[in-house]
C-alpha positions in Angstrom: 0.1 0.0 -0.1 1.3 3.4 -0.9 1.2 6.4 1.3 -1.1 9.0 0.2 0.4 12.3 -1.0 0.6 15.1 1.5 -1.9 17.8 1.1 -0.3 21.3 0.8 -1.5 23.7 3.4 -2.8 26.3 0.9 -5.4 23.8 -0.2 -7.1 23.6 3.1 -7.6 27.4 3.4 -10.8 28.9 2.1 -10.9 31.0 -0.9 -10.6 34.7 -0.1 -14.0 36.3 0.2 -15.1 38.7 -2.3 -15.0 42.3 -0.9 -18.4 43.6 -0.6 -19.3 46.9 -2.2 -18.9 49.7 0.4 -22.4 50.8 -0.6 -24.0 47.4 0.2 -27.2 47.8 2.4 -28.9 44.6 3.5 -32.3 46.2 3.7 -32.1 47.8 0.4 -30.1 45.2 -1.6 -31.5 42.0 -0.5 -35.4 42.1 -1.1 -35.9 38.5 -0.4 -34.3 39.1 3.1 -36.6 42.1 3.7 -39.7 40.3 2.8 -38.9 37.5 5.2 -38.3 39.8 8.1 -41.7 41.6 7.4 -43.6 38.4 7.0 -42.2 37.1 10.3 -43.1 40.4 12.1 -46.7 40.2 10.8 -47.1 36.5 11.5 -45.9 37.1 15.1 -48.2 40.1 15.6 -51.3 38.1 14.4 -50.4 35.1 16.7 -50.1 37.5 19.7 -53.2 39.2 18.9 -55.4 36.4 18.2 -55.9 34.9 21.8 -56.7 38.6 23.0 -59.2 39.1 20.5 -60.9 35.6 21.2 -60.5 35.8 25.1 -62.5 39.2 25.1 -65.4 37.7 23.1 -65.4 34.5 25.2 -65.1 36.4 28.5 -68.1 38.7 27.6 -70.2 35.6 26.9 -68.9 33.8 30.0 -70.2 36.7 32.1 -73.5 37.0 30.3 -74.1 33.3 30.8 -73.1 33.5 34.6 -75.5 36.3 35.2 -78.4 34.6 33.4 -78.3 31.6 35.6 -80.8 31.1 38.3 -79.3 30.7 41.6 -80.5 27.6 43.3 -79.8 28.7 46.9 -81.6 32.0 46.9 -84.7 32.5 49.2 -86.5 35.0 51.4 -85.2 35.4 54.9 -86.0 32.4 57.1 -85.4 31.4 60.7 -83.7 28.5 62.2 -81.4 27.3 65.0 -77.7 26.8 64.8 -76.8 23.1 65.4 -73.1 22.9 64.7 -70.0 24.4 62.9 -67.8 22.9 60.1 -64.0 22.3 60.5 -61.6 24.2 58.2 -61.3 21.1 56.0 -65.1 20.4 55.9 -65.5 24.2 54.8 -62.8 24.2 52.1 -64.5 20.8 50.6 -67.8 22.5 50.9 -66.7 25.6 49.0 -65.0 23.5 46.3 -68.2 21.5 45.8 -70.4 24.4 45.6 -68.1 26.2 43.1 -68.1 23.3 41.0 -71.7 22.6 41.2 -72.6 26.3 40.3 -69.8 26.9 37.6 -69.0 30.1 39.7 -66.4 31.4 42.3 -67.2 32.5 45.8 -66.8 36.1 46.4 -63.1 36.3 47.9 -64.5 38.5 50.8 -66.4 35.4 52.2 -63.5 32.8 52.0 -62.4 33.2 55.7 -66.0 33.2 57.2 -67.0 30.5 59.8 -69.4 28.0 58.3 -72.2 27.0 60.5 -74.9 24.3 60.4 -78.5 25.5 60.8 -81.7 23.5 61.1 -84.3 25.7 59.5 -87.8 26.0 61.1 -90.3 23.6 59.4 -87.6 21.6 57.9 -87.3 17.7 58.0 -85.9 16.4 61.4 -82.3 16.3 61.2 -81.8 18.4 58.1 -78.9 20.9 58.2 -77.8 23.7 55.8 -74.5 25.7 55.7 -74.7 29.3 56.5 -71.8 31.8 56.8 -71.4 33.7 60.0 -70.6 37.3 59.1 -67.4 39.0 60.2 -67.9 40.5 63.6 -71.0 38.3 64.4 -70.7 35.5 67.1 -73.2 32.7 67.2 -73.2 29.7 69.3 -74.8 26.3 69.0 -78.5 26.7 70.0 -78.7 30.3 69.0 -81.9 31.2 67.0 -80.9 33.0 63.7 -82.3 34.6 60.7 -80.7 33.5 57.4 -80.9 34.3 53.7 -79.9 32.3 50.6 -77.1 32.9 48.2 -77.0 35.1 45.2 -75.1 36.1 42.3 -72.7 38.9 43.1 -73.6 42.0 41.1 -70.2 43.5 41.6 -68.0 40.5 40.4 -69.1 38.6 37.2 -69.3 34.8 37.7 -69.0 35.1 41.5 -71.5 34.4 44.2 -72.3 35.5 47.8 -73.0 32.4 49.8 -76.0 32.0 52.1 -75.5 34.1 55.1 -76.8 34.4 58.6 -78.2 38.0 58.9 -79.1 38.4 62.6 -78.8 36.5 65.8 -82.3 36.5 67.3 -81.2 35.1 70.6 -79.9 38.5 71.8 
């Protein structure tokens, strides 16, 4: 086997680059490059704007749908007796269950309220309903209270105000 011939060093070097004209401008002298840049900018702007346009229409539709729903827990003021309270875990589970059932979110002002169990006057023996105790009000087991059902919050779209105790009748 014969040894290959050595390659001369000048063969490995690239050919000298052609000097560019000092008057060459990429934007002016390369229209294909310019068109590619403009197209990329246009497509990017359209892709960014599309979700904003769609979400605005969808949000308005969702708000209208939320406000047109009948609220299942609304009723005139009623009276009953406090028979217990929910633990934090039970209260969180009840909030999640109600939000899922209604397809709405609770007004954030009512998240930390204590949840009480109330037996309504004239209700089936042993029936209990959850009513929130307003901030600053204290009720105990056995207290007679007046309650109102929940309603859709007029100030926050797709939020609800939960069923509340309005007065402590024991005092």
